[in-house]
LOKOLKOL-792041 format. One record per atom (N, C-alpha, C): x, y, z; residue in one letter; atom name. Coordinates in steps of 0.1 Angstrom, whole numbers. Example, Ala and Ser with C-alpha at 12.3 -4.5 7.8 and 13.67 -1.06 7.14 Angstrom:
REM LOKOLKOL-792041
R       u       v       w   resn   name
R     132     -57      78      A      N
R     123     -45      78      A     CA
R     132     -33      78      A      C
R     128     -22      71      S      N
R     137     -11      71      S     CA
R     129       0      79      S      C
This chain:
REM LOKOLKOL-792041
R       u       v       w   resn   name
R     836     196    1143      X      N
R     836     204    1131      X     CA
R     822     208    1127      X      C
R     821     219    1120      X      N
R     808     225    1117      X     CA
R     804     222    1102      X      C
R     791     222    1100      X      N
R     785     222    1087      X     CA
R     782     236    1082      X      C
R     789     240    1072      X      N
R     790     255    1068      X     CA
R     784     257    1054      X      C
R     776     266    1052      X      N
R     772     271    1039      X     CA
R     781     283    1036      X      C
R     788     283    1025      X      N
R     797     294    1021      X     CA
R     793     299    1007      X      C
R     790     312    1007      X      N
R     785     318     995      X     CA
R     794     330     991      X      C
R     800     329     979      X      N
R     809     339     974      X     CA
R     823     334     974      X      C
R     828     329     963      X      N
R     841     323     962      X     CA
R     851     330     953      X      C
R     852     343     954      X      N
R     861     351     946      X     CA
R     875     351     951      X      C
R     882     362     948      X      N
R     897     362     952      X     CA
R     899     360     967      X      C
R     889     364     975      X      N
R     890     363     990      X     CA
R     883     351     995      X      C
R     870     349     990      X      N
R     862     339     995      X     CA
R     867     325     992      X      C
R     873     323     980      X      N
R     878     310     975      X     CA
R     888     305     985      X      C
R     899     312     988      X      N
R     909     307     997      X     CA
R     904     306    1011      X      C
R     895     314    1015      X      N
R     889     313    1029      X     CA
R     881     300    1030      X      C
R     873     296    1020      X      N
R     866     284    1020      X     CA
R     875     272    1020      X      C
R     886     273    1012      X      N
R     896     262    1011      X     CA
R     902     260    1025      X      C
R     905     270    1032      X      N
R     911     268    1046      X     CA
R     901     262    1056      X      C
R     888     265    1054      X      N
R     878     258    1062      X     CA
R     877     244    1059      X      C
R     878     240    1046      X      N
R     878     226    1043      X     CA
R     890     219    1048      X      C
R     902     226    1047      X      N
R     914     220    1052      X     CA
R     914     218    1067      X      C
R     906     226    1074      X      N
R     905     224    1089      X     CA
R     895     213    1092      X      C
R     888     208    1083      X      N
R     880     197    1085      X     CA
R     865     200    1086      X      C
R     861     212    1083      X      N
R     847     216    1083      X     CA
R     841     211    1070      X      C
R     828     208    1071      X      N
R     820     203    1060      X     CA
R     813     215    1053      X      C
R     817     218    1040      X      N
R     812     230    1033      X     CA
R     803     226    1021      X      C
R     792     233    1020      X      N
R     784     234    1008      X     CA
R     786     248    1003      X      C
R     790     249     991      X      N
R     794     262     986      X     CA
R     787     266     973      X      C
R     786     279     971      X      N
R     780     284     958      X     CA
R     787     297     954      X      C
R     788     298     940      X      N
R     793     310     934      X     CA
R     787     310     920      X      C
R     785     322     914      X      N
R     780     323     901      X     CA
R     790     319     890      X      C
R     803     319     894      X      N
R     814     315     884      X     CA
R     817     300     886      X      C
R     815     292     875      X      N
R     817     278     876      X     CA
R     831     274     880      X      C
R     841     282     875      X      N
R     855     279     878      X     CA
R     858     280     893      X      C
R     851     290     899      X      N
R     853     292     914      X     CA
R     847     280     922      X      C
R     836     275     917      X      N
R     830     263     923      X     CA
R     839     251     922      X      C
R     845     250     910      X      N
R     854     238     907      X     CA
R     866     239     916      X      C
R     871     251     918      X      N
R     883     252     927      X     CA
R     880     248     942      X      C
R     868     253     946      X      N
R     864     249     960      X     CA
R     861     234     962      X      C
R     856     228     952      X      N
R     853     214     952      X     CA
R     867     206     952      X      C
R     876     211     945      X      N
R     890     205     944      X     CA
R     896     206     958      X      C
R     893     217     966      X      N
R     898     219     979      X     CA
R     891     211     990      X      C
R     880     204     986      X      N
R     873     196     996      X     CA
R     859     199     999      X      C
R     853     210     992      X      N
R     839     214     995      X     CA
R     830     206     986      X      C
R     817     207     989      X      N
R     806     202     980      X     CA
R     799     213     973      X      C
R     798     212     960      X      N
R     791     223     953      X     CA
R     776     222     954      X      C
R     770     234     956      X      N
R     755     235     956      X     CA
R     751     242     943      X      C
R     738     239     940      X      N
R     733     244     927      X     CA
R     728     259     928      X      C
R     727     264     940      X      N
R     722     277     943      X     CA
R     725     281     957      X      C
R     724     294     960      X      N
R     726     299     973      X     CA
R     717     292     983      X      C
R     704     290     979      X      N
R     694     283     988      X     CA
R     699     269     990      X      C
R     705     262     980      X      N
R     709     248     982      X     CA
R     720     246     991      X      C
R     728     257     994      X      N
R     739     256    1004      X     CA
R     734     254    1018      X      C
R     721     257    1021      X      N
R     716     258    1034      X     CA
R     712     244    1040      X      C
R     712     234    1033      X      N
R     708     221    1038      X     CA
R     717     217    1049      X      C
R     711     215    1061      X      N
R     718     211    1074      X     CA
R     728     221    1078      X      C
R     729     233    1073      X      N
R     740     242    1077      X     CA
R     738     247    1091      X      C
R     749     247    1099      X      N
R     749     253    1112      X     CA
R     754     267    1112      X      C
R     761     270    1102      X      N
R     767     284    1100      X     CA
R     766     288    1085      X      C
R     763     300    1083      X      N
R     762     306    1069      X     CA
R     773     317    1068      X      C
R     782     316    1059      X      N
R     792     326    1057      X     CA
R     791     332    1043      X      C
R     791     345    1042      X      N
R     790     351    1028      X     CA
R     802     361    1027      X      C
R     807     361    1014      X      N
R     818     370    1011      X     CA
R     816     376     997      X      C
R     809     387     997      X      N
R     804     393     984      X     CA
R     809     407     982      X      C
R     808     412     970      X      N
R     815     425     966      X     CA
R     810     437     973      X      C
R     797     439     974      X      N
R     791     451     978      X     CA
R     778     450     986      X      C
R     773     461     992      X      N
R     761     461    1000      X     CA
R     749     455     992      X      C
R     748     459     979      X      N
R     736     455     971      X     CA
R     736     440     969      X      C
R     748     434     968      X      N
R     748     419     967      X     CA
R     744     412     980      X      C
R     749     418     991      X      N
R     746     412    1004      X     CA
R     731     413    1007      X      C
R     725     425    1004      X      N
R     711     427    1007      X     CA
R     702     418     997      X      C
R     707     417     985      X      N
R     699     408     976      X     CA
R     700     393     980      X      C
R     712     389     985      X      N
R     713     375     989      X     CA
R     704     372    1001      X      C
R     704     380    1011      X      N
R     697     377    1023      X     CA
R     682     383    1023      X      C
R     680     395    1018      X      N
R     668     402    1020      X     CA
R     660     404    1007      X      C
R     665     400     995      X      N
R     659     403     983      X     CA
R     646     394     981      X      C
R     640     395     969      X      N
R     628     388     966      X     CA
R     629     373     968      X      C
R     641     368     964      X      N
R     644     354     966      X     CA
R     655     352     977      X      C
R     655     361     987      X      N
R     665     361     997      X     CA
R     665     349    1006      X      C
R     677     345    1010      X      N
R     678     332    1018      X     CA
R     675     334    1032      X      C
R     674     346    1038      X      N
R     673     347    1052      X     CA
R     660     340    1057      X      C
R     650     341    1049      X      N
R     637     335    1053      X     CA
R     638     320    1054      X      C
R     648     314    1047      X      N
R     649     300    1047      X     CA
R     659     294    1057      X      C
R     666     303    1064      X      N
R     676     298    1074      X     CA
R     669     296    1087      X      C
R     670     283    1093      X      N
R     663     280    1105      X     CA
R     668     288    1117      X      C
R     660     291    1127      X      N
R     664     298    1139      X     CA
R     675     290    1146      X      C
R     684     298    1151      X      N
R     696     292    1158      X     CA
R     708     291    1150      X      C
R     707     292    1137      X      N
R     719     292    1128      X     CA
R     727     305    1129      X      C
R     740     304    1128      X      N
R     749     315    1129      X     CA
R     752     321    1115      X      C
R     750     334    1113      X      N
R     753     340    1100      X     CA
R     765     349    1102      X      C
R     775     347    1094      X      N
R     787     356    1094      X     CA
R     789     362    1080      X      C
R     787     375    1079      X      N
R     790     382    1067      X     CA
R     803     388    1067      X      C
R     812     383    1058      X      N
R     826     388    1058      X     CA
R     828     399    1047      X      C
R     818     403    1040      X      N
R     819     413    1030      X     CA
R     822     426    1036      X      C
R     827     436    1028      X      N
R     829     449    1032      X     CA
R     817     457    1027      X      C
R     808     462    1035      X      N
R     796     468    1031      X     CA
R     793     481    1039      X      C
R     783     488    1036      X      N
R     779     500    1044      X     CA
R     774     496    1058      X      C
R     779     503    1068      X      N
R     774     499    1082      X     CA
R     759     499    1083      X      C
R     752     508    1076      X      N
R     738     508    1076      X     CA
R     732     495    1071      X      C
R     738     489    1060      X      N
R     733     477    1055      X     CA
R     736     465    1065      X      C
R     747     465    1071      X      N
R     750     455    1081      X     CA
R     740     455    1093      X      C
R     737     467    1097      X      N
R     727     469    1108      X     CA
R     713     464    1104      X      C
R     710     468    1092      X      N
R     697     463    1086      X     CA
R     696     448    1086      X      C
R     706     442    1081      X      N
R     706     427    1080      X     CA
R     706     421    1094      X      C
R     713     427    1103      X      N
R     714     421    1117      X     CA
R     700     422    1123      X      C
R     693     433    1121      X      N
R     680     435    1127      X     CA
R     670     424    1122      X      C
R     671     422    1109      X      N
R     662     412    1103      X     CA
R     665     398    1107      X      C
R     678     395    1108      X      N
R     683     382    1112      X     CA
R     679     379    1127      X      C
R     681     389    1135      X      N
R     678     387    1149      X     CA
R     663     385    1152      X      C
R     655     392    1144      X      N
R     640     391    1145      X     CA
R     636     377    1141      X      C
R     644     370    1134      X      N
R     641     356    1130      X     CA
R     648     346    1139      X      C
R     654     350    1149      X      N
R     660     341    1159      X     CA
R     674     336    1155      X      C
R     680     344    1146      X      N
R     694     340    1141      X     CA
R     704     348    1148      X      C
R     716     342    1151      X      N
R     728     349    1156      X     CA
R     735     354    1144      X      C
R     741     366    1145      X      N
R     747     372    1133      X     CA
R     759     381    1137      X      C
R     769     381    1128      X      N
R     781     390    1130      X     CA
R     784     396    1116      X      C
R     789     408    1117      X      N
R     796     414    1105      X     CA
R     810     412    1108      X      C
R     818     406    1099      X      N
R     832     402    1102      X     CA
R     840     405    1089      X      C
R     841     417    1085      X      N
R     850     420    1073      X     CA
R     864     417    1077      X      C
R     872     415    1066      X      N
R     886     411    1068      X     CA
R     896     421    1063      X      C
R     908     419    1068      X      N
R     920     427    1063      X     CA
R     931     417    1061      X      C
R     939     419    1051      X      N
R     951     410    1049      X     CA
R     952     406    1034      X      C
R     943     410    1026      X      N
R     944     407    1012      X     CA
R     944     393    1008      X      C
R     946     390     995      X      N
R     945     377     990      X     CA
R     956     368     995      X      C
R     968     374     998      X      N
R     978     366    1004      X     CA
R     974     361    1018      X      C
R     968     370    1026      X      N
R     963     366    1039      X     CA
R     952     356    1038      X      C
R     944     357    1028      X      N
R     933     347    1027      X     CA
R     939     333    1023      X      C
R     949     333    1015      X      N
R     955     320    1011      X     CA
R     962     314    1022      X      C
R     969     322    1030      X      N
R     978     317    1041      X     CA
R     970     315    1054      X      C
R     957     319    1054      X      N
R     949     317    1066      X     CA
R     954     326    1077      X      C
R     958     338    1073      X      N
R     964     348    1083      X     CA
R     956     361    1083      X      C
R     943     360    1079      X      N
R     935     372    1079      X     CA
R     933     378    1092      X      C
R     930     391    1093      X      N
R     925     398    1104      X     CA
R     909     400    1103      X      C
R     902     395    1113      X      N
R     887     396    1113      X     CA
R     884     408    1122      X      C
R     875     417    1117      X      N
R     871     429    1124      X     CA
R     856     427    1126      X      C
R     853     424    1139      X      N
R     839     418    1141      X     CA
R     830     428    1149      X      C
R     818     429    1144      X      N
R     807     436    1150      X     CA
R     796     426    1154      X      C
R     791     427    1166      X      N
R     781     418    1171      X     CA
R     782     415    1186      X      C
R     774     406    1191      X      N
R     774     403    1205      X     CA
R     786     394    1208      X      C
R     792     397    1220      X      N
R     804     389    1224      X     CA
R     802     374    1224      X      C
R     790     370    1229      X      N
R     788     356    1230      X     CA
R     786     349    1216      X      C
R     782     357    1207      X      N
R     781     352    1193      X     CA
R     795     350    1187      X      C
R     803     360    1190      X      N
R     817     359    1185      X     CA
R     824     347    1191      X      C
R     822     343    1203      X      N
R     828     332    1209      X     CA
R     823     319    1202      X      C
R     811     319    1198      X      N
R     806     307    1190      X     CA
R     813     306    1177      X      C
R     815     318    1171      X      N
R     822     318    1158      X     CA
R     837     317    1158      X      C
R     843     319    1169      X      N
R     857     320    1170      X     CA
R     865     308    1164      X      C
R     861     295    1167      X      N
R     868     284    1161      X     CA
R     868     284    1145      X      C
R     857     289    1140      X      N
R     856     290    1125      X     CA
R     865     301    1120      X      C
R     864     312    1126      X      N
R     872     324    1122      X     CA
R     887     320    1123      X      C
R     891     313    1133      X      N
R     905     310    1135      X     CA
R     910     300    1124      X      C
R     902     293    1118      X      N
R     906     285    1106      X     CA
R     909     293    1094      X      C
R     905     306    1094      X      N
R     908     314    1083      X     CA
R     917     326    1086      X      C
R     920     329    1098      X      N
R     927     340    1102      X     CA
R     935     339    1115      X      C
R     943     348    1118      X      N
R     951     347    1130      X     CA
R     948     359    1140      X      C
R     941     369    1135      X      N
R     938     380    1144      X     CA
R     923     383    1144      X      C
R     917     384    1156      X      N
R     902     386    1156      X     CA
R     900     398    1166      X      C
R     894     409    1161      X      N
R     892     420    1169      X     CA
R     877     422    1170      X      C
R     872     423    1183      X      N
R     858     426    1185      X     CA
R     857     441    1188      X      C
R     851     448    1179      X      N
R     851     462    1179      X     CA
R     838     469    1183      X      C
R     827     461    1186      X      N
R     815     466    1190      X     CA
R     803     459    1186      X      C
R     791     465    1185      X      N
R     779     459    1182      X     CA
R     778     457    1166      X      C
R     767     451    1162      X      N
R     765     449    1148      X     CA
R     767     462    1140      X      C
R     774     461    1129      X      N
R     778     473    1121      X     CA
R     791     479    1125      X      C
R     796     477    1137      X      N
R     808     483    1141      X     CA
R     820     477    1133      X      C
R     819     464    1130      X      N
R     830     458    1122      X     CA
R     832     465    1109      X      C
R     821     469    1102      X      N
R     821     476    1090      X     CA
R     827     490    1092      X      C
R     824     497    1102      X      N
R     829     510    1105      X     CA
R     844     510    1106      X      C
R     849     500    1114      X      N
R     863     499    1117      X     CA
R     871     495    1104      X      C
R     865     486    1096      X      N
R     871     482    1083      X     CA
R     872     494    1074      X      C
R     862     502    1073      X      N
R     863     514    1064      X     CA
R     873     524    1069      X      C
R     875     525    1082      X      N
R     885     534    1087      X     CA
R     899     529    1083      X      C
R     901     516    1084      X      N
R     914     510    1080      X     CA
R     916     512    1065      X      C
R     906     509    1057      X      N
R     908     510    1043      X     CA
R     910     524    1038      X      C
R     904     534    1045      X      N
R     907     548    1041      X     CA
R     922     551    1043      X      C
R     927     547    1055      X      N
R     941     549    1058      X     CA
R     950     541    1047      X      C
R     946     529    1044      X      N
R     953     521    1034      X     CA
R     954     528    1021      X      C
R     942     533    1016      X      N
R     942     539    1003      X     CA
R     950     552    1003      X      C
R     950     560    1013      X      N
R     958     572    1014      X     CA
R     973     568    1014      X      C
R     977     558    1022      X      N
R     991     554    1023      X     CA
R     996     548    1010      X      C
R     988     540    1003      X      N
R     993     534     991      X     CA
R     996     545     981      X      C
R     986     555     979      X      N
R     988     566     970      X     CA
R    1001     574     973      X      C
R    1003     577     986      X      N
R    1014     584     991      X     CA
R    1027     577     988      X      C
R    1027     564     991      X      N
R    1039     556     988      X     CA
R    1043     555     974      X      C
R    1033     554     965      X      N
R    1035     555     951      X     CA
R    1042     568     946      X      C
R    1037     579     952      X      N
R    1042     592     949      X     CA
R    1057     593     953      X      C
R    1059     588     966      X      N
R    1073     589     971      X     CA
R    1083     581     962      X      C
R    1079     569     958      X      N
R    1087     561     950      X     CA
R    1089     568     936      X      C
R    1079     573     930      X      N
R    1080     580     917      X     CA
R    1090     592     918      X      C
R    1089     599     929      X      N
R    1097     611     931      X     CA
R    1112     607     932      X      C
R    1114     596     940      X      N
R    1128     591     942      X     CA
R    1134     586     929      X      C
R    1126     577     922      X      N
R    1131     571     909      X     CA
R    1134     582     899      X      C
R    1126     592     898      X      N
R    1128     603     889      X     CA
R    1141     611     891      X      C
R    1146     609     903      X      N
R    1159     616     907      X     CA
R    1171     606     908      X      C
R    1169     594     902      X      N
R    1180     585     901      X     CA
R    1181     574     912      X      C
R    1171     573     921      X      N
R    1172     563     932      X     CA
R    1167     550     927      X      C
R    1172     539     933      X      N
R    1168     526     930      X     CA
R    1155     523     938      X      C
R    1144     520     932      X      N
R    1132     518     939      X     CA
R    1132     507     950      X      C
R    1140     497     948      X      N
R    1142     486     958      X     CA
R    1149     492     970      X      C
R    1160     499     968      X      N
R    1168     504     979      X     CA
R    1159     515     987      X      C
R    1153     523     979      X      N
R    1144     533     986      X     CA
R    1133     527     994      X      C
R    1127     516     989      X      N
R    1117     509     996      X     CA
R    1123     502    1009      X      C
R    1135     496    1007      X      N
R    1141     490    1019      X     CA
R    1144     500    1030      X      C
R    1148     512    1026      X      N
R    1151     523    1036      X     CA
R    1138     527    1042      X      C
R    1127     529    1034      X      N
R    1115     533    1040      X     CA
R    1109     523    1049      X      C
R    1111     510    1046      X      N
R    1105     499    1054      X     CA
R    1111     498    1068      X      C
R    1123     504    1070      X      N
R    1129     504    1084      X     CA
R    1129     518    1089      X      C
R    1122     527    1083      X      N
R    1122     541    1087      X     CA
R    1107     546    1090      X      C
R    1106     559    1092      X      N
R    1092     563    1096      X     CA
R    1082     563    1084      X      C
R    1087     560    1072      X      N
R    1078     558    1061      X     CA
R    1073     544    1059      X      C
R    1076     536    1069      X      N
R    1072     522    1069      X     CA
R    1057     520    1069      X      C
R    1053     510    1060      X      N
R    1039     507    1059      X     CA
R    1037     493    1052      X      C
R    1024     489    1052      X      N
R    1021     477    1044      X     CA
R    1024     479    1030      X      C
R    1023     491    1025      X      N
R    1026     494    1011      X     CA
R    1041     492    1008      X      C
R    1050     495    1017      X      N
R    1064     493    1015      X     CA
R    1068     479    1017      X      C
R    1062     471    1026      X      N
R    1067     458    1030      X     CA
R    1060     446    1024      X      C
R    1047     448    1020      X      N
R    1039     436    1015      X     CA
R    1034     439    1001      X      C
R    1029     450     998      X      N
R    1022     453     985      X     CA
R    1029     465     979      X      C
R    1042     464     977      X      N
R    1049     476     972      X     CA
R    1044     478     957      X      C
R    1041     491     954      X      N
R    1035     494     941      X     CA
R    1045     495     930      X      C
R    1058     494     932      X      N
R    1067     495     921      X     CA
R    1071     481     916      X      C
R    1069     478     904      X      N
R    1072     464     898      X     CA
R    1086     460     901      X      C
R    1087     447     905      X      N
R    1100     441     907      X     CA
R    1106     443     921      X      C
R    1101     452     929      X      N
R    1106     454     943      X     CA
R    1104     442     951      X      C
R    1091     437     951      X      N
R    1087     426     959      X     CA
R    1081     415     949      X      C
R    1088     404     947      X      N
R    1084     395     937      X     CA
R    1070     389     938      X      C
R    1064     389     951      X      N
R    1051     383     953      X     CA
R    1040     394     953      X      C
R    1044     406     951      X      N
R    1034     417     951      X     CA
R    1027     418     938      X      C
R    1014     422     938      X      N
R    1007     423     925      X     CA
R    1014     432     915      X      C
R    1021     442     919      X      N
R    1029     451     910      X     CA
R    1039     443     901      X      C
R    1044     432     907      X      N
R    1054     424     900      X     CA
R    1048     413     891      X      C
R    1035     413     890      X      N
R    1028     404     881      X     CA
R    1018     412     873      X      C
R    1021     424     869      X      N
R    1013     432     861      X     CA
R    1001     437     868      X      C
R    1002     438     881      X      N
R     991     443     890      X     CA
R     979     434     889      X      C
R     981     422     886      X      N
R     970     412     886      X     CA
R     967     407     900      X      C
R     955     402     903      X      N
R     952     397     916      X     CA
R     951     408     926      X      C
R     952     404     939      X      N
R     952     414     949      X     CA
R     939     420     951      X      C
R     938     433     956      X      N
R     926     440     959      X     CA
R     924     450     948      X      C
R     913     448     941      X      N
R     911     456     929      X     CA
R     909     471     932      X      C
R     914     479     922      X      N
R     912     493     923      X     CA
R     897     497     925      X      C
R     889     491     917      X      N
R     874     494     918      X     CA
R     869     491     932      X      C
R     874     480     938      X      N
R     870     477     952      X     CA
R     874     487     962      X      C
R     887     492     960      X      N
R     891     503     969      X     CA
R     882     516     967      X      C
R     879     518     954      X      N
R     871     530     951      X     CA
R     857     528     957      X      C
R     852     516     957      X      N
R     839     513     963      X     CA
R     839     516     978      X      C
R     850     511     985      X      N
R     852     512     999      X     CA
R     853     527    1003      X      C
R     860     535     995      X      N
R     862     549     998      X     CA
R     849     557     995      X      C
R     840     551     987      X      N
R     827     557     986      X     CA
R     819     555     998      X      C
R     820     543    1004      X      N
R     813     540    1017      X     CA
R     819     548    1028      X      C
R     832     551    1027      X      N
R     838     559    1037      X     CA
R     832     573    1036      X      C
R     831     578    1024      X      N
R     825     592    1022      X     CA
R     811     593    1028      X      C
R     803     582    1025      X      N
R     789     582    1031      X     CA
R     790     582    1046      X      C
R     798     574    1052      X      N
R     799     573    1066      X     CA
R     804     586    1072      X      C
R     813     593    1066      X      N
R     818     605    1071      X     CA
R     807     616    1071      X      C
R     799     616    1061      X      N
R     788     626    1060      X     CA
R     778     623    1072      X      C
R     775     610    1074      X      N
R     766     607    1084      X     CA
R     771     610    1098      X      C
R     785     609    1100      X      N
R     791     611    1113      X     CA
R     795     626    1115      X      C
R     794     634    1104      X      N
R     797     648    1105      X     CA
R     812     650    1106      X      C
R     820     642    1100      X      N
R     835     642    1101      X     CA
R     841     646    1088      X      C
R     850     656    1088      X      N
R     857     660    1076      X     CA
R     869     650    1073      X      C
R     870     645    1060      X      N
R     881     636    1057      X     CA
R     887     641    1043      X      C
R     894     652    1044      X      N
R     900     657    1031      X     CA
R     909     648    1024      X      C
R     918     641    1032      X      N
R     927     631    1025      X     CA
R     920     619    1020      X      C
R     909     615    1027      X      N
R     901     604    1022      X     CA
R     894     607    1009      X      C
R     889     619    1008      X      N
R     883     624     996      X     CA
R     892     625     984      X      C
R     904     630     987      X      N
R     915     632     977      X     CA
R     918     618     972      X      C
R     920     608     981      X      N
R     923     594     977      X     CA
R     912     589     968      X      C
R     900     591     972      X      N
R     889     586     964      X     CA
R     889     591     950      X      C
R     893     604     948      X      N
R     894     610     935      X     CA
R     905     603     927      X      C
R     916     600     934      X      N
R     928     594     927      X     CA
R     924     580     922      X      C
R     917     572     930      X      N
R     913     559     926      X     CA
R     903     559     915      X      C
R     894     570     915      X      N
R     885     572     905      X     CA
R     892     575     891      X      C
R     902     583     892      X      N
R     910     586     880      X     CA
R     917     574     875      X      C
R     922     566     884      X      N
R     929     553     879      X     CA
R     919     544     873      X      C
R     907     543     878      X      N
R     897     535     872      X     CA
R     893     540     858      X      C
R     891     553     857      X      N
R     888     560     844      X     CA
R     899     558     834      X      C
R     911     556     839      X      N
R     923     553     830      X     CA
R     923     539     825      X      C
R     913     531     829      X      N
R     913     517     824      X     CA
R     919     507     834      X      C
R     922     511     846      X      N
R     929     502     855      X     CA
R     920     497     867      X      C
R     907     498     865      X      N
R     898     494     876      X     CA
R     899     480     880      X      C
R     902     471     871      X      N
R     903     457     875      X     CA
R     917     453     880      X      C
R     926     462     879      X      N
R     940     459     885      X     CA
R     940     461     900      X      C
R     951     456     906      X      N
R     953     458     920      X     CA
R     953     473     923      X      C
R     948     477     935      X      N
R     948     491     938      X     CA
R     961     498     938      X      C
R     972     490     940      X      N
R     985     496     940      X     CA
R     989     502     926      X      C
R     981     499     916      X      N
R     983     504     902      X     CA
R     980     519     902      X      C
R     975     525     913      X      N
R     973     539     914      X     CA
R     986     547     911      X      C
R     997     540     913      X      N
R    1010     546     910      X     CA
R    1011     550     896      X      C
R    1003     544     887      X      N
R    1004     547     873      X     CA
R    1000     561     870      X      C
R     993     567     879      X      N
R     989     581     877      X     CA
R    1001     591     877      X      C
R    1012     586     884      X      N
R    1024     595     886      X     CA
R    1037     589     881      X      C
R    1037     577     876      X      N
R    1049     570     872      X     CA
R    1046     561     860      X      C
R    1056     560     851      X      N
R    1055     551     839      X     CA
R    1060     537     843      X      C
R    1051     529     849      X      N
R    1055     516     853      X     CA
R    1046     505     846      X      C
């Protein structure tokens, strides 16, 4: 079992850390929110007083933070921890950030003799809690093999998609498709319900037809269709609308850099921006259905 520093215990990081503790790994954890620290300790981790304090005897450093600026501040900022991590330690950043930020961090880490992977995840909070996440990994193949036992304690699918930064590119491609599909599913349900259809029956039909998607089967946006979906608990928990908006902003930047036109991705970004402006930014991203239906 490994000695792991884990930084970032939010909706995703908290359950991920708990699964590592459950698997027998020794964790020193840090988060700015005391309640998140308390939950991790209750799951078997040891609380650290700061991000720097997590590093004592760590063999692996894992971070799960909201955005590029948080990751760069943690590792490369004025009080960044990268300079304090001994050579030979493995760094795994599971945040969803700009590919350029991931490559910048990788270059700095490798210059210091550190092994590093970008390993953003898919599967949502339910997947994080169940230990069934998909890891989308960028970095050297031999580094991934070193990390594999740790990743397997938190997920069931591991995809090696290329060099450092490639994990972020693949994750953004996935999330662009997810954002478009969720908005389209919400519109389809709104259209059907407005003409007298039962949203549960319509969803069941779509789930075994060509309209099938994660949005119909796991995170249905219509309240009451799936009891465990965020929509059925007031759109609380899950993957926040503002986080989807952030990711679609990264998608837009990546598309400009790659010279690729993404009209549906841009339309989806505008829809999630409108949903945020309507006061729903902290709700699950499936709340985008509120733009077209009274739910």
